[in-house]
N, C-alpha and C positions, 0 to 999 in steps of 0.2 A: 436494382435498387438506388445505386448511385446515379444510373442515368435519368432516372425519375426526379431522384431527389434536388439534384445538383442544377439544371434548368429551373425547378418551380424554387429556389433558393436564390436562385440570380434573379430570376424574374420579381420575384417579390422583394428582394433589395433594391432592383431598379426603380421599383412603383413607390416605393418608401414603408415597405409594410416591415415588420419584425418577424423574427423566427421564431413565435411561438413554440413549434414542435421541437428543439432545442431545449427550451425550458423543460418541458412535459419529459423529453425522454432523459435529462441529466436528473430530474426527480425519480424516477421510476428504477434508472438504473443505479443510481446512489444507493436506494433503500436494496434493490437487489443486492446489491454486493456486500452490503453489511450485514443482512441475514445470513449469504451464503460463506461469511468468514466466521460465525458464530461457534461452528463446532472447532475450529482451531483455536478461537479467544477467550473462549469461554472457559475452558480447562486451567488456563493458566492461572486464574485467578484462584482455583482451588488447588494449584501443585504449591502456591505461594503459601501456603499454610503450612505446610508439611515442610518438615526439616529433612534435606538430603546430608546423606550420609556416605555416597560414594555415586560417582557418573561416570557414564560410559560414553565417552567422544562421539558427536553426533545424534544423541539423543533429546536434546533440549525440544521442548514443545513450541519453543520460540522458533526454533531454524525451522521446523514444519511451518509454523506461520508464515514467517518470510516467505518462505517460497510458494505457498499459495496463495499469499498475497500477491507477490513480483507476477506468477503467473496469471491470475487473474486482470493486474492491470495490464500484462501485455495483451491480454486477450480484448480486453476493453479499447483499448488503444487501436488494435489493428478495426475493431466495430466501429469507433468513432471517425476513424480514417473513412472508412465505405462509406455511411451514411451521412454525416453532419459536413456540412458546406465548411472548405478550407480555414475562411475566414474567422470562423468562430469554432473551430474544433479544438484548439489546445485550451481554450477555455472551460469549453464542454467539459473536457477530460479532466482538467483539473476540479471542476466542481463536483464531477461524479466520483471521483476517489477521496475527495476529502474527508467524508463523513467514514470511510471504513480505515483512511490513513490515521486521524487519529487517535483511536485506539492503539493502533501498533506502536505508534511512535511513544506514548504514555507508556508502555509495556516497556520498551525499549529503556526510557528513563527511568521505570522503575529497577528495571535489571540493572543499570549502572548505580542507583543509587544504593541498590541492597549491597552491591558488590565493594562497596565504599565502606560501608559499615561493618562490615564483614572484615575487612582489610584492618580497619582499626581493632577489632576484637580478635586478630591473628588466627582467623577460619578462613581457610583459603578455599571450600570447595565450588562457592558460588563464583570466586575470582575463576576457576578453571571453567565452570561453564559460561561464563562470559567470554572468555579468551576463545573457546569452543564457537559462541556465539558471532563473534566480531569475526572469526576467519571465515565461516559459512555465511556469514552476511557478506564480506568484501569478495567471494566468490560470486555471490548471487547478484550481486549488483552488477559484476563485470558482465554476468549474461543478460542482463535485463539493462543495461547502460541507455540503450535509443529509448525506453520507456522512462527512465529516469529523465533524462534531460528533456522531453516532451511533456512532465511534469511540471516543469519550469519550478517554481520557489516550492512546490508542495515536494518534488525532488529533492531538493536541497536540503530539505529536512530529513530524508532519508540519509542522504550522506552525511549528517549528522552523529548518526548512528554509528557508523562504523568509525 
């Protein structure tokens, strides 16, 4: 595929054309990624309404969410590298992951805020969950550091969670 797309893209750039297929690709893939993450992002909302009294290390849904989103971003980066011209690959990747990344970052911020409120009430279960999530997120970020770097400013937002 790269053998076909690369020369076509180079030719199109030489004659002053635009890469319309990149826009179409980013639109389609961003919708697909967002839909693919619904199975792990949706339960996060219903879990928040329940009062957790015990917690087993590694069982947070946010950990599952983090691992899945990072794996999907890694696969997307590999796909972008194969079919999108290098000159626009990074920006295309950022546009693809942005719609999926926003709910993830919002959930992370919500967890931090919830832990802050629990500290004020001297309820520590959410703090323990947050500590576990941060530990797992740090490991996950080490594993996917190339993806985070390629994500540019979007990757920096992920790093802020840890």
